[in-house]
GULODREN-918792 format. One record per atom (N, C-alpha, C): residue number from 1; residue in one letter; atom name; x, y, z. Coordinates in Angstrom, 2 decimals, always signed. Atoms other than C-alpha are relative to their C-alpha. Example, Ala and Ser with C-alpha at 12.3 -4.5 7.8 and 13.67 -1.06 7.14 Angstrom:
REM residues 2
+-----+------+------+---------+---------+---------+
!  nr ! rest ! atom !      xx !      yy !      zz !
+-----+------+------+---------+---------+---------+
!   1 !    A !    N !   +0.89 !   -1.19 !   +0.00 !
!   1 !    A !   CA !  +12.30 !   -4.50 !   +7.80 !
!   1 !    A !    C !   +0.90 !   +1.20 !   +0.00 !
!   2 !    S !    N !   -0.82 !   -1.19 !   -0.06 !
!   2 !    S !   CA !  +13.67 !   -1.06 !   +7.14 !
!   2 !    S !    C !   -0.77 !   +1.09 !   +0.73 !
+-----+------+------+---------+---------+---------+
END
This chain:
REM residues 42
+-----+------+------+---------+---------+---------+
!  nr ! rest ! atom !      xx !      yy !      zz !
+-----+------+------+---------+---------+---------+
!   1 !    M !    N !   +0.15 !   +1.40 !   -0.41 !
!   1 !    M !   CA ! +126.17 !  -27.23 !  -39.94 !
!   1 !    M !    C !   +1.19 !   -0.45 !   +0.85 !
!   2 !    Y !    N !   -1.20 !   +0.41 !   -0.73 !
!   2 !    Y !   CA ! +129.76 !  -27.75 !  -38.83 !
!   2 !    Y !    C !   +0.04 !   +0.61 !   +1.41 !
!   3 !    T !    N !   -0.03 !   -0.67 !   -1.31 !
!   3 !    T !   CA ! +129.45 !  -25.18 !  -36.01 !
!   3 !    T !    C !   -0.96 !   -0.69 !   +0.96 !
!   4 !    G !    N !   +0.98 !   +0.70 !   -0.84 !
!   4 !    G !   CA ! +126.34 !  -26.95 !  -34.72 !
!   4 !    G !    C !   +0.57 !   -1.30 !   +0.53 !
!   5 !    L !    N !   -0.60 !   +1.28 !   -0.41 !
!   5 !    L !   CA ! +128.16 !  -30.28 !  -34.68 !
!   5 !    L !    C !   +1.10 !   +0.23 !   +1.02 !
!   6 !    G !    N !   -1.08 !   -0.32 !   -0.93 !
!   6 !    G !   CA ! +131.13 !  -28.67 !  -32.93 !
!   6 !    G !    C !   -0.55 !   +0.31 !   +1.38 !
!   7 !    K !    N !   +0.62 !   -0.35 !   -1.28 !
!   7 !    K !   CA ! +128.90 !  -27.19 !  -30.22 !
!   7 !    K !    C !   -0.53 !   -1.26 !   +0.68 !
!   8 !    L !    N !   +0.59 !   +1.22 !   -0.54 !
!   8 !    L !   CA ! +127.15 !  -30.53 !  -29.78 !
!   8 !    L !    C !   +1.09 !   -0.90 !   +0.59 !
!   9 !    S !    N !   -1.09 !   +0.86 !   -0.48 !
!   9 !    S !   CA ! +130.44 !  -32.43 !  -29.44 !
!   9 !    S !    C !   +0.59 !   +0.56 !   +1.29 !
!  10 !    I !    N !   -0.54 !   -0.64 !   -1.21 !
!  10 !    I !   CA ! +131.71 !  -29.90 !  -26.87 !
!  10 !    I !    C !   -0.95 !   -0.25 !   +1.17 !
!  11 !    Q !    N !   +0.98 !   +0.22 !   -1.06 !
!  11 !    Q !   CA ! +128.47 !  -30.22 !  -24.88 !
!  11 !    Q !    C !   +0.04 !   -1.45 !   +0.47 !
!  12 !    S !    N !   -0.03 !   +1.42 !   -0.37 !
!  12 !    S !   CA ! +128.58 !  -34.03 !  -24.97 !
!  12 !    S !    C !   +1.28 !   -0.31 !   +0.77 !
!  13 !    E !    N !   -1.29 !   +0.20 !   -0.68 !
!  13 !    E !   CA ! +132.24 !  -33.88 !  -23.90 !
!  13 !    E !    C !   -0.12 !   +0.47 !   +1.45 !
!  14 !    K !    N !   +0.21 !   -0.51 !   -1.36 !
!  14 !    K !   CA ! +131.31 !  -31.72 !  -20.87 !
!  14 !    K !    C !   -0.88 !   -0.96 !   +0.78 !
!  15 !    W !    N !   +0.96 !   +0.91 !   -0.65 !
!  15 !    W !   CA ! +128.38 !  -34.03 !  -20.08 !
!  15 !    W !    C !   +0.69 !   -1.29 !   +0.40 !
!  16 !    R !    N !   -0.71 !   +1.26 !   -0.27 !
!  16 !    R !   CA ! +130.60 !  -37.11 !  -20.30 !
!  16 !    R !    C !   +0.95 !   +0.16 !   +1.19 !
!  17 !    S !    N !   -0.95 !   -0.24 !   -1.11 !
!  17 !    S !   CA ! +133.26 !  -35.61 !  -17.98 !
!  17 !    S !    C !   -0.77 !   +0.16 !   +1.31 !
!  18 !    G !    N !   +0.83 !   -0.16 !   -1.20 !
!  18 !    G !   CA ! +130.50 !  -34.65 !  -15.53 !
!  18 !    G !    C !   -0.48 !   -1.34 !   +0.51 !
!  19 !    V !    N !   +0.47 !   +1.34 !   -0.37 !
!  19 !    V !   CA ! +129.12 !  -38.19 !  -15.56 !
!  19 !    V !    C !   +1.14 !   -0.80 !   +0.62 !
!  20 !    V !    N !   -1.16 !   +0.73 !   -0.50 !
!  20 !    V !   CA ! +132.60 !  -39.64 !  -15.05 !
!  20 !    V !    C !   +0.35 !   +0.48 !   +1.41 !
!  21 !    M !    N !   -0.31 !   -0.55 !   -1.31 !
!  21 !    M !   CA ! +133.23 !  -37.28 !  -12.12 !
!  21 !    M !    C !   -1.02 !   -0.48 !   +1.03 !
!  22 !    F !    N !   +1.07 !   +0.46 !   -0.89 !
!  22 !    F !   CA ! +129.85 !  -38.20 !  -10.57 !
!  22 !    F !    C !   +0.21 !   -1.46 !   +0.37 !
!  23 !    L !    N !   -0.21 !   +1.42 !   -0.25 !
!  23 !    L !   CA ! +130.60 !  -41.92 !  -10.94 !
!  23 !    L !    C !   +1.21 !   -0.21 !   +0.91 !
!  24 !    N !    N !   -1.19 !   +0.12 !   -0.85 !
!  24 !    N !   CA ! +134.06 !  -41.47 !   -9.39 !
!  24 !    N !    C !   -0.34 !   +0.32 !   +1.45 !
!  25 !    V !    N !   +0.39 !   -0.40 !   -1.36 !
!  25 !    V !   CA ! +132.59 !  -39.66 !   -6.37 !
!  25 !    V !    C !   -0.87 !   -1.08 !   +0.63 !
!  26 !    K !    N !   +0.90 !   +1.04 !   -0.49 !
!  26 !    K !   CA ! +129.84 !  -42.27 !   -6.02 !
!  26 !    K !    C !   +0.78 !   -1.26 !   +0.36 !
!  27 !    F !    N !   -0.81 !   +1.19 !   -0.22 !
!  27 !    F !   CA ! +132.37 !  -45.10 !   -6.30 !
!  27 !    F !    C !   +0.83 !   +0.15 !   +1.27 !
!  28 !    C !    N !   -0.81 !   -0.25 !   -1.20 !
!  28 !    C !   CA ! +134.65 !  -43.53 !   -3.66 !
!  28 !    C !    C !   -0.88 !   -0.08 !   +1.24 !
!  29 !    Y !    N !   +0.92 !   +0.00 !   -1.13 !
!  29 !    Y !   CA ! +131.66 !  -43.02 !   -1.35 !
!  29 !    Y !    C !   -0.41 !   -1.43 !   +0.35 !
!  30 !    E !    N !   +0.41 !   +1.39 !   -0.22 !
!  30 !    E !   CA ! +130.50 !  -46.63 !   -1.81 !
!  30 !    E !    C !   +1.12 !   -0.79 !   +0.65 !
!  31 !    I !    N !   -1.16 !   +0.72 !   -0.54 !
!  31 !    I !   CA ! +134.01 !  -47.97 !   -1.11 !
!  31 !    I !    C !   +0.20 !   +0.38 !   +1.47 !
!  32 !    Q !    N !   -0.19 !   -0.46 !   -1.38 !
!  32 !    Q !   CA ! +134.37 !  -45.83 !   +2.04 !
!  32 !    Q !    C !   -1.09 !   -0.56 !   +0.90 !
!  33 !    H !    N !   +1.13 !   +0.48 !   -0.78 !
!  33 !    H !   CA ! +130.90 !  -46.83 !   +3.27 !
!  33 !    H !    C !   +0.17 !   -1.49 !   +0.29 !
!  34 !    F !    N !   -0.20 !   +1.44 !   -0.13 !
!  34 !    F !   CA ! +131.60 !  -50.53 !   +2.66 !
!  34 !    F !    C !   +1.15 !   -0.29 !   +0.97 !
!  35 !    W !    N !   -1.18 !   +0.20 !   -0.84 !
!  35 !    W !   CA ! +135.04 !  -50.30 !   +4.30 !
!  35 !    W !    C !   -0.30 !   +0.32 !   +1.46 !
!  36 !    L !    N !   +0.34 !   -0.40 !   -1.36 !
!  36 !    L !   CA ! +133.68 !  -48.46 !   +7.36 !
!  36 !    L !    C !   -0.92 !   -1.02 !   +0.65 !
!  37 !    S !    N !   +0.95 !   +0.97 !   -0.56 !
!  37 !    S !   CA ! +130.78 !  -50.88 !   +7.87 !
!  37 !    S !    C !   +0.71 !   -1.32 !   +0.30 !
!  38 !    W !    N !   -0.75 !   +1.24 !   -0.20 !
!  38 !    W !   CA ! +133.12 !  -53.87 !   +7.46 !
!  38 !    W !    C !   +0.93 !   +0.13 !   +1.20 !
!  39 !    H !    N !   -0.92 !   -0.25 !   -1.11 !
!  39 !    H !   CA ! +135.59 !  -52.31 !   +9.92 !
!  39 !    H !    C !   -0.75 !   +0.00 !   +1.34 !
!  40 !    L !    N !   +0.79 !   -0.06 !   -1.23 !
!  40 !    L !   CA ! +132.85 !  -51.69 !  +12.50 !
!  40 !    L !    C !   -0.44 !   -1.39 !   +0.43 !
!  41 !    V !    N !   +0.45 !   +1.36 !   -0.31 !
!  41 !    V !   CA ! +131.63 !  -55.30 !  +12.28 !
!  41 !    V !    C !   +1.14 !   -0.82 !   +0.59 !
!  42 !    C !    N !   -1.12 !   +0.84 !   -0.44 !
!  42 !    C !   CA ! +135.11 !  -56.82 !  +12.75 !
!  42 !    C !    C !   +0.71 !   +0.54 !   +1.24 !
+-----+------+------+---------+---------+---------+
END
């Protein structure tokens, strides 16, 4: 039982870090896109 829980926690930890990385990339992309469009307009 303990080993199963350990595996699950490790998997969720990997999944969480992956989600965080994806959000960071998306956030950076959104900021760059917004900044570029704003710069082109002005």
